Structure formats: C-alpha cells, structure tokens
C-alpha positions as CSV (number, residue, x, y, z in Angstrom):
1,M,-15.1,-38.8,-25.7
2,N,-17.9,-36.8,-24.0
3,Q,-17.6,-33.2,-25.2
4,P,-19.1,-30.8,-22.7
5,L,-19.5,-27.2,-23.7
6,V,-16.3,-25.2,-23.2
7,T,-16.4,-21.4,-23.0
8,I,-13.3,-19.7,-24.3
9,N,-12.9,-16.4,-22.3
10,I,-10.5,-14.0,-24.0
11,L,-9.5,-10.7,-22.3
12,S,-8.4,-8.0,-24.8
13,F,-6.9,-4.5,-24.6
14,N,-5.6,-2.6,-27.6
15,R,-4.1,-5.6,-29.4
16,K,-6.4,-5.9,-32.4
17,E,-3.9,-7.9,-34.6
18,D,-3.0,-10.3,-31.8
19,L,-6.6,-10.8,-31.0
20,R,-7.3,-11.6,-34.7
21,V,-4.7,-14.3,-34.6
22,T,-6.0,-15.8,-31.4
23,L,-9.6,-16.0,-32.7
24,S,-8.5,-17.6,-36.0
25,K,-6.6,-20.3,-34.0
26,V,-9.5,-20.9,-31.6
27,F,-11.8,-21.7,-34.5
28,E,-9.2,-24.1,-36.0
29,Q,-9.5,-26.3,-32.9
30,D,-10.4,-30.0,-33.2
31,Y,-12.8,-29.5,-30.3
32,K,-15.9,-28.0,-31.7
33,N,-18.4,-27.7,-28.8
34,I,-17.3,-24.2,-27.8
35,E,-18.6,-20.7,-27.3
36,V,-16.3,-17.8,-27.5
37,I,-16.5,-14.6,-25.4
38,V,-14.2,-11.6,-25.9
39,V,-14.1,-9.2,-22.9
40,D,-12.7,-5.9,-24.2
41,N,-11.1,-3.6,-21.6
42,A,-12.1,-0.3,-23.3
43,S,-9.8,-0.7,-26.3
44,I,-9.5,2.3,-28.7
45,D,-7.7,0.5,-31.6
46,G,-10.7,-1.0,-33.3
47,S,-10.6,-4.4,-31.6
48,V,-14.3,-4.5,-30.9
49,E,-15.2,-3.5,-34.4
50,M,-12.9,-6.1,-35.9
51,V,-14.5,-8.9,-33.8
52,K,-18.0,-7.9,-34.6
53,T,-17.3,-7.7,-38.3
54,E,-15.1,-10.7,-38.8
55,Y,-16.4,-13.0,-36.0
56,P,-20.1,-12.2,-35.7
57,G,-20.7,-15.4,-33.7
58,V,-18.4,-14.3,-30.9
59,N,-20.0,-12.7,-27.8
60,V,-18.3,-9.4,-27.1
61,I,-18.5,-7.7,-23.8
62,V,-17.4,-4.0,-24.0
63,L,-16.3,-2.5,-20.7
64,G,-16.4,1.3,-20.1
65,K,-12.9,1.4,-18.7
66,N,-9.8,-0.8,-18.3
67,I,-10.3,-2.9,-15.1
68,G,-7.4,-5.2,-15.7
69,I,-7.6,-8.9,-15.0
70,A,-11.0,-8.5,-13.4
71,G,-12.4,-8.1,-16.9
72,W,-12.3,-11.9,-17.2
73,N,-14.9,-12.0,-14.4
74,E,-17.5,-10.5,-16.8
75,G,-16.9,-13.5,-19.2
76,F,-17.1,-15.9,-16.3
77,K,-20.5,-14.5,-15.4
78,M,-21.8,-14.9,-19.0
79,A,-20.2,-18.3,-19.7
80,K,-22.6,-21.2,-20.3
81,G,-19.8,-23.9,-20.5
82,K,-19.1,-26.5,-17.9
83,Y,-15.4,-25.5,-18.3
84,I,-13.9,-22.2,-19.2
85,L,-10.6,-21.7,-21.0
86,V,-9.0,-18.4,-20.1
87,L,-6.8,-16.8,-22.8
88,D,-4.9,-13.6,-23.2
89,D,-5.5,-11.7,-26.5
90,D,-1.9,-12.7,-27.5
91,S,-2.2,-16.4,-26.6
92,Y,-3.9,-19.3,-28.4
93,P,-4.3,-23.1,-27.9
94,G,-2.6,-25.7,-30.1
95,K,-5.1,-27.5,-32.4
96,N,-5.9,-30.4,-30.0
97,S,-5.3,-28.6,-26.7
98,I,-8.9,-28.0,-25.6
99,E,-9.7,-31.7,-26.1
100,E,-6.6,-32.7,-24.1
101,L,-7.5,-30.3,-21.3
102,V,-11.0,-31.6,-21.1
103,K,-9.7,-35.2,-20.9
104,T,-7.8,-34.2,-17.8
105,A,-10.7,-32.3,-16.3
106,I,-13.4,-35.0,-16.6
107,R,-11.3,-37.7,-14.8
108,D,-11.6,-36.1,-11.4
109,D,-14.3,-33.7,-10.1
110,N,-11.8,-32.4,-7.5
111,I,-9.7,-30.8,-10.2
112,G,-10.5,-27.1,-10.3
113,V,-7.9,-25.9,-12.7
114,I,-6.2,-27.7,-15.5
115,A,-3.0,-26.0,-16.5
116,S,-1.5,-26.2,-19.9
117,K,2.1,-26.1,-21.0
118,V,2.8,-22.6,-22.3
119,K,5.3,-21.9,-25.1
120,N,6.9,-18.5,-25.1
121,M,6.9,-17.6,-28.7
122,S,9.6,-15.0,-28.2
123,T,12.1,-17.4,-26.7
124,G,10.8,-20.8,-27.9
125,I,10.9,-22.0,-24.3
126,I,8.1,-23.8,-22.6
127,D,7.6,-22.0,-19.3
128,P,7.8,-24.3,-16.2
129,L,5.1,-24.8,-13.7
130,E,6.4,-24.9,-10.1
131,N,5.4,-28.1,-8.3
132,N,6.5,-30.5,-5.6
133,D,5.8,-34.2,-6.5
134,N,3.1,-33.0,-8.9
135,L,1.4,-30.9,-6.3
136,F,1.1,-27.6,-8.3
137,Y,1.2,-24.2,-6.6
138,S,-0.3,-22.2,-9.4
139,F,-1.0,-22.1,-13.2
140,I,-0.1,-19.8,-16.1
141,G,-3.0,-17.5,-16.7
142,C,-2.7,-17.0,-20.4
143,G,-4.1,-20.5,-21.0
144,A,-5.8,-22.7,-18.4
145,L,-9.1,-24.5,-18.1
146,I,-11.3,-23.8,-15.1
147,S,-14.2,-25.8,-13.9
148,K,-17.1,-23.3,-13.7
149,N,-18.8,-24.9,-10.7
150,I,-15.9,-24.0,-8.3
151,F,-16.5,-20.2,-8.6
152,S,-19.4,-20.4,-6.0
153,Q,-16.8,-21.4,-3.4
154,T,-13.5,-19.8,-4.6
155,G,-15.0,-16.5,-5.9
156,L,-13.7,-14.9,-9.1
157,F,-10.4,-13.2,-10.0
158,S,-9.5,-10.4,-7.6
159,E,-10.4,-6.9,-8.6
160,K,-7.7,-5.5,-6.4
161,L,-4.7,-6.9,-8.2
162,F,-5.3,-5.2,-11.6
163,L,-2.4,-7.0,-13.3
164,Y,-0.4,-10.1,-12.5
165,F,-0.5,-12.7,-9.7
166,H,-4.2,-13.4,-10.2
167,E,-3.2,-17.0,-10.8
168,I,-1.5,-17.5,-7.4
169,D,-4.3,-15.5,-5.7
170,F,-6.9,-17.8,-7.2
171,S,-4.8,-20.8,-6.4
172,F,-4.7,-19.9,-2.7
173,R,-8.5,-19.9,-2.6
174,L,-8.9,-23.0,-4.8
175,I,-6.5,-25.1,-2.7
176,N,-8.1,-23.7,0.5
177,C,-11.5,-25.0,-0.7
178,G,-10.1,-28.5,-1.2
179,Y,-9.7,-28.5,-5.0
180,K,-6.6,-29.5,-7.0
181,I,-4.5,-28.0,-9.8
182,A,-3.5,-30.5,-12.5
183,I,-1.6,-30.2,-15.7
184,S,-2.4,-31.6,-19.2
185,E,1.0,-32.8,-20.5
186,S,-0.5,-33.0,-24.0
187,S,-1.9,-29.5,-24.2
188,I,0.1,-26.5,-25.3
189,I,-0.7,-22.8,-25.3
190,Y,1.3,-20.5,-27.6
191,H,2.0,-17.1,-26.0
192,R,3.1,-14.5,-28.5
193,I,4.2,-12.0,-25.9
194,S,2.8,-9.0,-27.6
195,Q,4.9,-5.8,-27.2
196,N,1.8,-3.7,-27.0
197,N,0.8,-2.3,-23.5
198,R,4.3,-3.0,-22.0
199,N,6.6,-0.4,-20.5
200,Y,10.2,-1.3,-21.0
201,L,13.3,0.4,-19.7
202,D,15.4,2.2,-22.2
203,N,17.9,-0.2,-23.8
204,N,16.6,-2.9,-21.6
205,S,13.9,-5.5,-21.7
206,I,12.7,-5.2,-18.1
207,D,9.0,-4.3,-17.9
208,K,8.7,-1.4,-15.4
209,R,5.0,-2.0,-15.1
210,K,5.6,-5.6,-14.0
211,V,8.3,-4.5,-11.5
212,Y,5.7,-2.3,-9.8
213,Y,2.9,-4.9,-9.7
214,D,5.3,-7.6,-8.6
215,I,6.2,-5.9,-5.2
216,R,2.8,-4.3,-4.8
217,N,0.8,-7.6,-5.2
218,T,3.4,-9.7,-3.4
219,I,3.0,-7.5,-0.2
220,Y,-0.8,-7.5,-0.5
221,L,-1.1,-11.3,-1.0
222,L,1.3,-12.2,1.8
223,L,-0.5,-9.9,4.3
224,S,-4.0,-11.0,3.1
225,Y,-3.6,-14.8,3.3
226,F,-0.8,-15.7,5.7
227,S,-0.4,-15.5,9.5
228,F,1.7,-12.4,10.1
229,R,4.1,-14.1,12.4
230,T,5.0,-16.7,9.8
231,I,5.8,-14.3,7.0
232,I,7.2,-11.2,8.7
233,F,10.9,-12.1,8.1
234,R,10.2,-13.3,4.5
235,L,8.4,-10.0,3.8
236,I,11.4,-8.1,5.1
237,R,13.8,-10.1,3.0
238,I,11.6,-9.6,-0.1
239,I,11.4,-5.8,0.4
240,I,15.1,-5.5,0.9
241,G,15.8,-7.7,-2.1
242,R,13.5,-5.7,-4.4
243,I,14.9,-2.4,-3.2
244,Y,18.4,-3.6,-4.0
245,F,17.2,-4.7,-7.4
246,G,15.6,-1.3,-8.0
247,I,18.8,0.5,-7.1
248,Q,20.8,-1.7,-9.5
249,N,18.4,-1.1,-12.4
250,H,17.4,2.5,-11.8
251,L,14.0,1.5,-10.6
252,F,14.2,2.6,-7.0
253,L,11.2,4.9,-7.1
254,K,9.1,2.4,-8.9
255,I,9.9,-0.2,-6.2
256,I,9.2,2.3,-3.4
257,L,5.9,3.2,-5.0
258,G,4.9,-0.5,-5.3
259,I,5.8,-1.1,-1.6
260,Y,3.8,1.9,-0.5
261,H,0.7,0.9,-2.5
262,G,1.1,-2.8,-1.4
263,F,0.8,-1.8,2.3
264,K,-1.9,0.7,1.6
265,L,-4.0,-1.9,-0.3
266,S,-3.4,-4.4,2.5
267,L,-4.5,-1.9,5.2
268,S,-7.6,-0.9,3.2
269,S,-8.6,-4.6,3.0
270,F,-7.8,-5.5,6.5
271,D,-11.4,-6.0,7.5
272,S,-11.8,-8.6,4.8
273,K,-8.6,-10.4,5.4
274,N,-9.1,-14.1,4.7
275,T,-6.3,-16.0,6.3
276,L,-5.8,-19.4,4.7
277,K,-6.3,-22.6,6.7
278,L,-3.1,-23.8,8.4
279,E,-2.7,-26.8,6.1
280,T,-3.1,-24.5,3.0
281,Q,-0.4,-22.1,4.4
282,R,1.8,-25.2,4.8
283,Y,1.0,-26.3,1.2
284,F,2.3,-22.9,0.0
285,M,5.2,-23.1,2.4
286,H,4.2,-20.0,4.3
287,G,4.7,-17.8,1.2
288,A,7.9,-19.3,-0.1
289,I,6.4,-19.1,-3.6
290,F,7.2,-15.4,-3.4
291,G,10.9,-15.9,-2.7
292,G,13.3,-13.9,-0.6
293,F,16.2,-11.6,-1.1
294,F,17.2,-12.6,-4.6
295,F,14.9,-15.5,-5.3
296,W,11.7,-15.2,-7.3
297,N,10.4,-18.5,-6.1
298,G,11.6,-21.7,-4.8
299,N,12.6,-25.0,-5.1
300,Y,13.0,-22.5,-3.3
301,G,16.5,-21.4,-2.7
302,N,18.3,-22.8,-5.7
303,K,17.1,-20.4,-8.3
304,S,18.8,-17.0,-8.6
305,S,17.6,-13.6,-9.5
306,N,18.0,-14.6,-13.2
307,M,14.5,-16.1,-12.9
308,F,13.2,-12.9,-11.4
309,L,14.7,-11.0,-14.2
310,S,13.4,-13.3,-16.9
311,L,9.8,-13.0,-15.6
312,L,10.0,-9.3,-15.5
313,K,11.0,-9.3,-19.2
314,K,7.9,-11.1,-20.4
C-alpha cells in the first residue's frame, strides 16, 4: 500500500504520564512514515522536558498560555503530512490503526475526515458515532485522521470554543464545503480518560467544566450556523432542559453562566456569522444534533438524558 506521510498532532496540557504512554504507543505503530508533533498548552508539570529528553525526534511547540483546542491549529500549520492524525494526550491508536485510517482516506478524495472507533478505557465501551445511513454528523476528536488539503476551504479549529464541540463545529464547515466524513471500521483509538484537568462534582462524576461548555458552545453554534427561525424553538427547549438539569444537580449557576456567555459570544461574533447552506442545515436536521429538553442528540428523540449524563462524566 502507498504510505503517504502522516503527521501525528498531539495536544497536551499537564498530563505528563499520559503523554508518555501516548508517545510510546505512537512509535509502536506498524505504519512508519510518520512525523510527530506535540503542542503543549503551557504545561507546568514537566511535560515539555520529558518529551525533549525521551523523544528528541518529536517536534514540540510550546505555547505561552493555554488556548484550549485551538492549540491543535499550531500543529496543523507546521504539519508536513498529507494526512494529520489528531490525538489527545490521553489517547493513542491501536497498532495498525494509522494504516487502516489511511486505507480509507486514499479511496476517495472527497473524504475530509476519517473517524476511528474510540474505546473508552474507563468503561470498556466503544463510543458510538451518530449517523443516518452511514452519513456521519461528526467525529470523536481524540482520534481522527484529517486530510490536510481541506483546511484551505474549511479553516482550522475554532479559537472561540476553547473546549469541546470543535468536532461538530468543524464538521459543519466540512460538510458545507462538499466533503464527507467516513469511518474506518478496522481502526481503534484507546482513550484513557485521564482524571487530570477535570472538575467533578463532590460525590459525583459529572464534570462541571463540561456542563458549562456544553450549553455555552451549543448556543454559540446554533446561532452561528443556522437560520434563526428554524432553531428558535429548539434553542428554547435546550435552555429550559439544561436549566432543569442544573437545578436537579446543583449546577444552576454554572448553567446560567454558560447561557450568558453563549449569547455574549454569539453577539460578539454576529458580524462574522456564517450561516450554512440550506442543504447543509437540512443534513444536520436544523440543529437536532444538539437535542432538546432532555435529549443530548437524536436518532433524535429516542435517547434519554442518560446519554447527556454519560457524556458529561467523560
């Protein structure tokens, strides 16, 4: 098989031991035509020193401050590969996964992102990818292969989101440009779900940080990409549902803060609003991927708040 250069782009923040595991697994890959970039979001735990000492062949980009998911963009800019595998510092590919991802990528130039199956190492469950007749709505960002040449049309990951939902944001733009999302059934990414940098409720496994960014980014993305008249009632249902969830779980203020910042971010970005083509809005069912009262996402109406809860616990 033709083996084009693949850039492995790892985003890291204060998870030195997780990063060490990820790098060791990356270099155990069957696929050898790779370059490895670590983008460090201003870690203070010795992550950078570890990489430079133990993996001198790895390109390290050290950022002056934590800029969240936008840190991957610095790796995208430096990447020389035809394809770029994005990884979290606590996720790594199975031994033959890069080869399997590339096999899928090279069969169709219209494929922009090749998603991998992702195994949650905390639960042993392979996280599902929502689709309708193999038309995929998004991908799981801790392990996916992106064709580098699409960035000139789609742009990079959004700097405004900071955490979470960068996959769906990028998918909106990708589908809008006429590209497709595919999945490699033979590829698997192992996600260790590091407990570092998470903010759990006392005696609970709900991540307060994720609760905040869920509602904040949902509001921002709905208002940024969809025609207001088609999403207004969905937006109202989502807000009411999240407030109810917040009251139930003693997170009312966190939810209110997320709502406020979501609208504030949307208003500040109003001049650059980029409404999706009508066919793209239909593809994403006019925002149904964000759910409603008690639904995280669809099939869309037969999944209860249990999915919403499970995602907040990751």
